[in-house]
C-alpha positions as CSV (number, residue, x, y, z in Angstrom):
1,M,0.4,-0.4,0.4
2,S,1.3,3.5,-0.5
3,I,1.8,6.3,1.4
4,L,-1.1,8.0,-0.8
5,Q,-3.2,5.0,-0.1
6,I,-2.3,4.9,3.8
7,T,-3.4,8.6,4.1
8,E,-6.4,8.5,2.1
9,E,-7.6,5.4,4.5
10,T,-6.4,7.2,7.8
11,L,-9.2,10.0,6.7
12,R,-11.7,8.0,5.8
13,L,-11.6,6.2,9.2
14,T,-11.5,9.7,10.9
15,K,-14.0,11.1,9.4
16,E,-16.7,7.7,9.7
17,S,-15.3,8.0,13.7
18,L,-16.6,12.3,13.6
19,A,-20.0,10.9,11.8
20,H,-21.1,8.9,14.6
21,P,-19.5,10.0,18.2
22,N,-22.0,8.0,20.4
23,E,-20.1,4.6,19.1
24,A,-17.5,3.7,21.0
25,L,-13.8,3.6,19.6
26,A,-12.0,0.0,18.7
27,K,-9.1,1.1,20.4
28,S,-8.9,3.1,24.2
29,V,-6.2,4.9,25.4
30,T,-5.6,3.9,29.5
31,V,-3.5,4.5,32.2
32,A,-1.7,1.1,31.1
33,T,-1.0,2.4,27.6
34,G,1.6,4.8,29.2
35,L,1.2,7.9,27.6
36,N,1.5,9.1,31.3
37,A,3.6,12.2,33.0
38,Y,6.5,10.5,35.0
39,D,6.3,12.2,38.2
40,L,10.3,11.7,40.3
41,Q,10.7,13.6,43.4
42,A,14.0,15.1,43.4
43,P,16.6,14.7,44.8
44,A,17.0,11.3,46.1
45,K,15.7,10.4,49.4
46,N,18.7,9.1,51.5
47,L,17.3,6.3,53.5
48,Y,20.2,5.4,55.7
49,P,21.1,6.7,59.3
50,V,24.2,8.6,60.1
51,I,25.0,8.8,63.7
52,T,28.3,10.0,65.0
53,P,27.9,11.1,68.9
54,L,31.2,10.1,69.5
55,R,32.8,12.2,66.1
56,N,30.4,15.4,66.8
57,A,31.5,15.4,70.9
58,I,35.5,14.6,71.2
59,P,37.0,17.7,70.3
60,R,39.1,18.1,66.7
61,V,42.2,19.4,66.8
62,Q,44.0,20.4,63.5
63,R,48.2,20.0,64.3
64,A,50.3,23.3,62.9
65,S,53.3,21.1,61.9
66,P,52.2,17.6,62.2
67,G,54.6,15.4,61.0
68,D,54.3,11.5,60.9
69,A,52.5,11.0,64.6
70,A,51.4,13.2,67.5
71,R,53.4,13.2,70.4
72,W,53.1,14.7,74.1
73,R,54.3,13.8,77.3
74,T,52.3,13.2,80.5
75,V,53.3,13.9,83.8
76,S,51.4,10.8,85.6
77,S,52.2,11.9,88.9
78,I,54.0,13.9,91.5
79,M,55.7,12.3,94.6
80,G,56.7,14.0,97.7
81,S,60.2,13.8,99.7
82,G,59.4,11.7,103.1
83,F,56.6,10.7,103.3
84,D,54.6,11.5,100.5
85,A,51.2,12.4,102.6
86,M,53.6,14.6,105.1
87,G,55.2,17.7,104.2
88,W,56.2,18.7,108.0
89,V,59.8,20.3,107.7
90,P,62.2,20.9,111.0
91,E,62.5,24.7,111.8
92,G,65.2,26.6,109.9
93,Q,66.2,23.3,107.3
94,R,65.3,22.7,103.9
95,S,62.8,19.8,101.9
96,A,64.2,17.1,100.1
97,S,63.4,17.1,96.4
98,M,60.2,16.1,94.8
99,S,60.0,13.4,92.0
100,Y,57.9,13.2,89.3
101,Q,56.8,10.2,87.2
102,S,56.9,10.6,83.7
103,A,56.7,9.9,79.9
104,L,56.5,10.4,76.1
105,Q,53.4,9.1,74.1
106,V,53.4,8.7,70.5
107,A,50.5,8.4,68.4
108,P,51.2,8.0,64.7
109,Y,48.5,9.4,62.0
110,M,46.7,7.3,60.4
111,T,44.2,7.6,57.3
112,L,40.5,6.7,56.8
113,G,38.5,7.1,53.4
114,E,36.0,5.9,51.1
115,E,36.0,6.6,47.2
116,D,33.5,6.3,44.3
117,T,33.4,7.0,40.9
118,V,30.1,8.4,38.3
119,T,29.9,7.9,35.1
120,F,30.1,10.6,32.2
121,E,26.5,8.9,31.4
122,A,25.1,8.9,35.0
123,E,26.2,12.7,35.2
124,A,24.5,13.9,31.9
125,A,21.4,12.0,33.0
126,S,21.2,13.3,36.6
127,Q,20.7,16.7,35.3
128,G,17.6,18.3,36.4
129,F,17.6,15.5,39.0
130,E,20.7,16.4,41.5
131,D,23.9,17.2,41.5
132,I,25.0,13.9,41.5
133,D,29.2,15.0,41.8
134,A,28.2,16.5,44.8
135,T,25.6,14.1,46.2
136,A,27.9,11.6,45.6
137,T,30.6,13.4,47.8
138,L,28.1,13.9,51.0
139,R,27.3,10.0,50.5
140,L,31.2,9.8,50.6
141,L,31.8,11.9,53.6
142,Q,29.1,10.3,55.6
143,K,30.1,6.7,55.1
144,T,33.8,8.2,56.1
145,M,32.3,9.7,59.2
146,R,30.4,6.5,60.3
147,K,33.9,4.1,59.8
148,E,35.3,7.2,61.9
149,E,33.1,6.7,64.5
150,A,33.9,2.7,64.9
151,G,36.6,3.7,64.9
152,L,36.5,6.1,67.9
153,L,35.2,3.8,69.6
154,G,36.3,0.2,69.1
155,G,39.3,0.5,66.3
156,N,42.7,-1.8,67.7
157,A,46.2,-1.2,67.3
158,S,47.8,-2.6,70.1
159,L,45.5,-5.1,71.9
160,A,46.0,-9.3,70.3
161,L,42.9,-11.0,71.8
162,G,45.1,-13.8,71.6
163,A,43.7,-17.7,71.6
164,P,41.2,-18.1,74.6
165,A,41.1,-21.1,77.0
166,A,39.3,-24.4,75.6
167,P,35.7,-24.0,76.7
168,S,34.1,-26.2,80.0
169,L,31.4,-27.8,78.5
170,S,28.3,-29.8,80.4
171,A,25.0,-31.5,79.5
172,S,21.5,-31.4,81.4
173,G,18.1,-30.6,81.4
174,T,14.8,-32.0,79.1
175,G,12.7,-30.9,76.6
176,A,16.0,-29.8,74.4
177,T,15.6,-31.3,71.0
178,L,20.0,-31.2,70.0
179,P,20.1,-34.9,68.9
180,A,22.0,-37.1,70.9
181,A,26.1,-37.3,70.2
182,T,29.5,-36.8,71.5
183,Y,29.4,-33.2,70.3
184,S,33.4,-30.4,70.1
185,V,33.3,-27.3,70.9
186,I,35.6,-24.1,69.8
187,V,35.4,-21.1,71.0
188,V,36.7,-17.7,69.2
189,A,36.8,-14.3,71.1
190,L,35.6,-11.1,68.9
191,S,36.7,-7.9,69.5
192,F,34.3,-4.1,68.8
193,E,35.2,-4.5,64.6
194,G,35.2,-8.4,65.1
195,Y,31.7,-8.1,66.4
196,R,30.6,-5.5,63.8
197,N,32.2,-7.7,61.0
198,S,30.6,-11.4,61.9
199,S,27.2,-12.6,62.1
200,L,26.3,-16.0,61.9
201,S,25.3,-16.4,58.1
202,A,28.5,-14.8,56.8
203,G,30.8,-16.2,59.4
204,L,33.7,-14.6,61.2
205,A,36.2,-11.7,59.2
206,T,39.7,-13.3,59.7
207,V,41.6,-11.6,56.7
208,K,40.5,-9.5,53.9
209,T,42.5,-8.1,50.8
210,I,40.9,-4.7,49.5
211,T,41.7,-4.2,45.7
212,G,42.1,-0.2,45.9
213,N,40.6,1.9,42.6
214,D,44.6,2.7,41.8
215,G,45.1,-1.0,41.1
216,S,47.2,-1.8,44.8
217,T,46.1,-4.2,47.3
218,Y,46.2,-4.1,51.4
219,T,45.1,-6.6,53.9
220,L,42.8,-5.4,56.8
221,N,42.7,-7.7,59.9
222,G,38.8,-8.4,60.7
223,G,39.0,-8.6,64.8
224,S,38.4,-12.1,65.2
225,S,41.3,-14.2,67.9
226,M,42.9,-17.3,67.2
227,K,40.0,-20.8,67.7
228,S,40.7,-22.1,71.4
229,A,41.6,-25.7,71.8
230,N,38.5,-28.2,71.4
231,A,36.7,-29.8,74.1
232,T,34.0,-32.6,74.0
233,Q,30.5,-33.6,75.8
234,A,28.3,-36.2,75.0
235,V,24.7,-35.1,75.1
236,T,21.8,-37.2,75.2
237,L,18.1,-36.5,73.7
238,G,16.4,-33.8,75.6
239,Q,19.1,-32.2,77.6
240,T,21.1,-28.9,76.4
241,L,24.7,-28.7,75.6
242,F,26.4,-25.8,77.6
243,A,29.7,-24.0,77.2
244,T,31.8,-21.7,78.9
245,V,35.0,-20.0,78.3
246,P,36.8,-17.6,80.4
247,V,36.7,-13.8,79.4
248,V,39.5,-12.7,77.4
249,N,40.4,-9.4,78.2
250,G,39.5,-6.8,75.5
251,A,36.2,-9.1,73.5
252,V,32.8,-8.2,73.6
253,A,31.9,-11.3,71.7
254,Y,32.7,-15.0,71.4
255,A,31.9,-17.1,68.3
256,W,30.9,-21.0,69.1
257,F,32.1,-23.6,66.8
258,V,30.0,-26.9,67.5
259,G,29.5,-30.4,66.2
260,A,31.5,-33.2,65.9
261,A,35.2,-33.4,66.8
262,G,36.9,-32.1,63.7
263,S,33.9,-30.7,61.7
264,E,33.3,-27.5,64.1
265,T,31.1,-25.5,62.6
266,L,29.7,-21.6,63.2
267,Q,26.8,-21.9,65.8
268,A,26.4,-19.1,67.5
269,I,27.8,-15.7,68.7
270,T,27.1,-14.4,71.9
271,T,28.0,-11.4,73.7
272,I,28.7,-13.0,77.1
273,N,31.2,-15.7,77.8
274,S,28.8,-18.7,77.3
275,V,26.3,-20.1,75.1
276,A,23.5,-22.9,75.2
277,I,22.9,-24.8,72.6
278,S,19.2,-27.0,72.6
279,A,18.4,-27.1,69.1
280,P,20.1,-29.1,66.2
281,L,23.0,-27.9,64.4
282,I,22.6,-25.5,61.8
283,A,23.8,-26.7,58.1
284,G,26.2,-24.8,55.8
285,Q,28.0,-22.4,58.2
286,Q,31.7,-21.4,58.5
287,A,33.8,-24.4,59.7
288,A,36.4,-23.8,62.7
289,S,39.3,-24.8,60.0
290,A,38.9,-21.5,58.4
291,I,39.8,-20.1,61.7
292,T,44.0,-19.9,61.1
293,A,45.4,-16.9,63.3
294,D,45.2,-14.1,65.7
295,C,43.2,-11.4,63.6
296,S,42.3,-9.0,66.2
297,R,44.0,-5.4,65.7
298,N,45.6,-3.6,62.9
299,A,49.2,-2.2,64.4
300,S,50.1,-0.6,61.1
301,L,47.1,0.8,60.1
302,A,44.4,1.9,62.9
303,F,44.5,3.5,66.0
304,D,42.9,2.7,69.2
305,G,39.7,3.5,70.5
306,L,37.9,4.5,74.0
307,L,37.1,0.5,74.7
308,T,40.3,-0.7,73.8
309,T,42.2,2.1,75.3
310,G,39.5,1.1,78.5
311,F,40.9,-2.7,78.1
312,N,44.3,-1.9,77.3
313,P,46.1,-2.8,80.8
314,I,48.9,-0.6,80.4
315,N,46.5,2.6,80.5
316,S,45.1,1.8,84.0
317,A,41.6,2.5,82.9
318,Y,38.9,0.8,85.3
319,V,37.3,-2.3,83.5
320,Q,35.0,-4.9,84.8
321,S,33.7,-8.1,83.2
322,L,31.1,-9.2,85.3
323,A,31.8,-12.7,86.7
324,T,30.3,-15.8,84.7
325,G,26.9,-16.8,85.7
326,V,24.6,-19.5,84.7
327,A,26.0,-20.6,81.5
328,G,24.0,-19.5,78.5
329,T,22.8,-16.5,80.1
330,G,25.6,-14.7,82.0
331,S,25.7,-12.9,85.2
332,F,23.3,-9.9,85.4
333,L,23.3,-6.0,86.5
334,T,22.6,-6.0,90.0
335,S,20.2,-3.6,91.5
336,S,21.1,-1.7,94.5
337,G,17.5,-1.7,96.0
338,R,17.6,2.2,96.2
339,G,17.1,2.9,92.3
340,S,20.9,2.4,91.5
341,V,22.8,-0.3,89.8
342,V,25.5,-1.8,91.7
343,E,28.3,-2.7,89.2
344,I,28.1,1.2,88.1
345,D,27.8,2.2,91.7
346,N,31.5,0.5,91.9
347,M,32.7,2.0,88.6
348,L,32.1,5.9,89.9
349,L,33.9,5.3,93.2
350,Q,36.7,3.4,92.5
351,M,37.0,6.0,89.3
352,W,36.7,9.1,92.0
353,T,38.7,6.7,94.4
354,N,41.8,6.2,92.3
355,Y,42.0,9.6,89.8
356,R,39.2,12.5,91.5
357,L,37.1,12.4,88.6
358,S,33.9,10.8,87.5
359,P,32.3,9.6,84.0
360,T,30.4,13.0,82.4
361,V,28.5,10.3,79.7
362,L,27.5,6.6,80.2
363,Y,27.2,5.0,76.8
364,V,24.8,2.2,76.1
365,N,23.3,-0.3,73.9
366,A,19.8,-0.4,73.8
367,Q,19.1,-3.5,75.8
368,E,21.6,-2.2,78.5
369,Q,19.3,0.9,78.7
370,K,16.2,-0.9,79.0
371,N,17.8,-3.4,81.8
372,I,19.6,-0.9,83.7
373,T,16.1,0.9,83.7
374,N,14.5,-2.3,85.1
375,K,17.2,-2.6,87.7
376,C,16.6,1.0,88.9
377,L,13.0,1.1,88.4
378,T,11.6,-1.5,91.1
379,N,9.3,-2.3,94.0
380,A,12.0,-1.7,96.5
381,S,13.0,1.3,95.4
382,G,9.0,2.5,94.6
383,P,9.4,4.8,97.6
384,L,12.1,6.7,96.5
385,I,10.8,7.5,93.1
386,R,8.7,10.7,92.9
387,Y,6.7,11.8,89.6
388,N,5.3,14.2,89.1
389,V,1.9,15.2,86.9
390,Q,0.4,18.4,86.4
391,A,-3.1,18.6,87.5
392,D,-5.5,20.6,85.6
393,S,-7.2,23.5,87.3
394,G,-10.5,22.7,88.2
395,E,-12.7,20.0,90.4
396,G,-12.6,16.4,88.5
397,G,-10.4,18.2,85.6
398,P,-8.9,14.6,83.8
399,Y,-5.4,14.1,84.1
400,G,-3.0,12.6,81.8
401,V,-0.2,10.1,82.8
402,S,2.6,8.6,79.7
403,A,3.4,5.1,80.0
404,S,6.7,3.7,80.1
405,G,9.9,5.5,81.3
406,V,13.7,5.4,81.0
407,V,16.7,6.3,83.2
408,R,18.0,9.3,81.4
409,W,20.3,10.3,84.0
410,Y,22.5,8.7,86.7
411,Y,23.3,10.0,89.7
412,N,26.8,10.6,90.9
413,P,27.2,11.2,94.3
414,F,31.6,11.1,94.3
415,S,32.4,14.7,93.7
416,V,34.0,17.6,96.2
417,D,31.1,19.9,94.6
418,G,28.3,17.6,95.4
419,G,26.8,15.0,93.1
420,F,25.4,15.6,89.2
421,D,23.5,13.6,86.8
422,I,25.5,11.9,84.2
423,P,23.3,11.3,81.1
424,L,22.4,7.8,79.5
425,K,22.9,7.5,76.0
426,V,22.3,5.1,73.8
427,H,25.4,4.3,71.2
428,P,24.2,2.8,67.9
429,D,26.9,0.7,67.6
430,L,28.1,-0.3,71.4
431,P,27.5,-3.8,71.2
432,P,25.0,-5.3,74.1
433,G,26.5,-6.4,77.1
434,T,28.7,-3.1,77.5
435,I,28.7,0.1,78.7
436,L,31.5,2.8,78.1
437,A,32.0,5.7,81.0
438,Y,33.6,8.9,79.1
439,C,34.5,11.3,81.4
440,E,35.0,14.3,78.7
441,R,36.5,17.1,80.5
442,L,39.1,16.4,83.3
443,P,37.7,18.4,86.6
444,V,39.5,22.1,87.3
445,W,42.1,20.3,89.9
446,Y,43.2,18.9,86.9
447,Q,43.0,21.9,84.3
448,S,46.5,23.8,85.8
449,N,48.7,23.0,82.4
450,E,45.4,24.3,80.1
451,T,44.5,20.6,78.9
452,P,40.7,20.1,80.0
453,N,39.8,17.6,77.3
454,V,40.4,13.6,78.3
455,A,40.9,12.7,74.7
456,E,40.9,14.5,71.6
457,V,41.2,14.0,67.7
458,L,44.6,15.4,66.6
459,T,44.2,15.9,62.4
460,R,47.2,16.4,60.4
461,R,44.9,16.8,57.9
462,D,41.0,17.1,58.0
463,Y,38.2,16.0,55.7
464,Y,39.7,16.6,52.0
465,R,38.2,15.1,48.9
466,V,40.8,14.1,46.3
467,D,39.8,14.3,42.8
468,W,41.6,11.6,40.5
469,P,42.9,12.0,37.0
470,V,40.1,10.9,34.5
471,R,41.7,7.6,32.9
472,T,38.2,6.8,31.2
473,R,34.9,7.8,30.5
474,R,34.4,8.2,35.1
475,R,35.3,10.3,37.3
476,E,36.8,9.0,40.3
477,F,37.3,10.6,43.2
478,G,37.7,10.0,46.9
479,V,37.2,11.4,50.6
480,Y,39.9,11.4,53.4
481,A,40.7,12.3,56.5
482,E,44.4,12.0,58.4
483,E,44.3,12.0,62.1
484,V,44.8,10.0,65.4
485,L,43.0,9.9,68.6
486,A,45.0,11.1,71.6
487,V,43.3,9.9,74.9
488,Y,45.9,12.3,76.7
489,A,44.1,10.7,80.2
490,P,42.9,7.2,79.2
491,F,42.3,6.9,83.0
492,G,38.8,8.7,81.9
493,V,37.5,5.6,80.8
494,G,35.7,3.1,81.9
495,V,34.3,-0.4,80.7
496,L,31.7,-2.5,82.1
497,T,31.3,-5.9,80.1
498,N,30.0,-9.7,80.0
499,I,26.6,-8.5,80.8
500,G,23.7,-10.9,80.5
501,N,20.5,-9.7,79.3
502,G,18.0,-9.3,82.1
């Protein structure tokens, strides 16, 4: 059919349609036809949390001539002559010389960063929607800050977890569905980073090789210890298998490999030093043979976070691991019966007794905030609790009461100026079973040398963007920071860990 015939046929059909307006067309246009406007809200909505309380709170200090490392000298004590607490001197005579205890502290600067790429096509296609170069940079900065937050909390350069002792096993009880067999159990300790990097489905983080955008590679240790020796236990049907291991200093969690001897696989990760296995083992899990070395720290790439600073025994911080309770449940916080928690009270007392200071904030996991509230608000403490409700004016007026409640502050009575309230804050990254006490600022009696901060983020070069040369039809750029966490007064850190949920 020629073009002329197609045109004539189209005109004929159009005339017939217009001549009979009440007759239905053979074809109709609907939404499904797709002839619709496309309503796309701009820009993209970022539905991910960026919570960085430590990064926001710790002062950032740019060093003028940073070099390769931050260095400072501490005078940790001044010792008087004779009896240290007695200053008596006879008439006309002179005292002997006092002495000092000082040390040089060195903290090498480390680099944190993330990179991204934007193709030329993506850049052109995003016009009218969002400035993709700018928003990609923003997201890079946010991710770098989130990784920085994890480093400030639990980065580990100095504390190796080693290998846990062999676990102690037992079997008892009725009603469990674990098949009868002789089971072998191996345990691996996890640092804060190891806990964050590991899961039952993905297995424990050991060593990861990263290929950078420049083609070179480097390795990171994931935060897991060397595996323990195995222990075995016979279990009859109906019994639960219980395993406990001595606490490993620096560990916030433990991974449990269970199975026939030589075929143990990952079956549980707990934030206490014990586990209870009552159900059939999960198939297809990571084998214990994958754990071949202590991968708990990154000595040359990381700096120590506040948790590691607290755990490290050379720093004289307050660390208390709750004693092992019932296997699989742990040892719980203890209510004092007067609206407080015994373990927190003991920590506040010891920090005051030993160093004449107090935490200014308590960071907790959501689980521990709930547990603290349950321990403080008990029947025994009820008479000590005052609840204020503003009544409406007028006789018979209504009233409103909010359901539920939480402990938002913890009162510390140990201070020369009288007691004060310590805010209790939930940290999104802190593992269950661990509480971090942190003195953000030294009290005035420490500040004669104008060093009020317990810790500072010293920056050699704060956040900066690098635009790499164009090699292909894509733009490559990264956001980096060069810094170190300088903890001047590590005794301003306190850690409670191995806390059971209850």
